[in-house]
C-alpha positions in Angstrom: 0.0 0.0 0.0 1.1 3.6 -0.6 0.4 6.5 1.6 0.7 10.0 0.1 1.0 13.0 2.4 1.5 16.7 2.0 4.2 18.1 4.4 3.7 21.4 6.2 5.8 23.1 3.5 3.5 21.8 0.7 5.9 19.1 -0.6 4.2 15.8 -1.6 5.7 12.6 -0.1 5.0 9.0 -0.9 5.5 6.1 1.5 5.4 2.4 0.8 3.7 0.5 3.6 2.7 -3.1 4.2 -0.2 -5.0 2.6 -3.6 -3.7 3.5 -4.6 -6.9 5.3 -1.4 -6.7 7.4 -2.1 -3.0 8.3 -5.6 -3.9 9.4 -4.3 -6.8 11.6 -1.8 -4.3 13.1 -4.7 -1.9 14.0 -4.1 0.5 11.1 -7.3 0.4 9.0 -7.8 2.7 6.0 -10.2 4.8 8.1 -7.3 5.8 10.4 -5.9 8.1 7.7 -8.2 10.9 6.7 -7.4 14.0 4.9 -6.1 16.6 7.3 -4.8 14.0 9.8 -1.6 15.3 11.5 1.1 12.6 11.6 4.8 12.2 12.5 6.4 9.7 10.2 9.6 7.7 10.5 10.8 6.0 7.3 13.7 4.6 5.3 14.4 7.2 2.5 14.8 6.3 -1.1 18.4 6.3 -2.3 18.0 8.9 -5.0 16.7 11.6 -2.7 13.1 11.8 -4.0 10.4 12.6 -1.4 9.5 9.2 -0.2 10.6 5.9 1.3 9.6 2.8 3.2 7.3 3.6 6.1 8.5 2.3 9.5 6.4 4.2 12.0 3.4 6.5 12.1 2.6 8.5 15.2 -0.8 10.2 15.4 -1.5 13.4 17.4 -3.7 11.4 19.8 -0.8 9.2 20.9 -1.5 6.2 18.7 1.6 4.7 17.1 1.8 2.1 14.4 4.6 0.5 12.4 2.7 1.0 9.2 3.2 -2.7 8.2 6.9 -1.9 8.0 8.8 -3.5 5.1 12.5 -4.2 4.6 13.4 -2.4 1.4 13.1 1.1 0.1 10.6 1.6 -2.8 11.3 2.6 -6.3 7.8 3.8 -6.3 5.2 5.3 -8.6 4.7 9.0 -9.2 2.5 11.0 -6.8 -1.1 11.3 -7.8 -2.1 14.2 -10.0 -4.3 16.9 -8.5 
C-alpha cells in the first residue's frame, strides 16, 4: 500500500507500507488516515533523494503509534497522484 502526504511546507511525499490486510491486523485500517490528519512519520528514505521511502512508524496526534506494516526495502515507487 502507498500513503501519500503533504508536508507542512507543501511538498508531496509517498511512503510504501505493508499489505492492506497486514495493516488492518496491526490496528491501522484505512479509516485511520483521513485528509487533514496530523502525523509524525519515520521512514527509510529512497536512495535517489526523492520525497518518499519505506514507512517504518506512524505516530498520530492522539498518541497512537503504528509500524505501518513496515517492510524491509526502500521503494522505487510510482509517481505521486495528479491533483
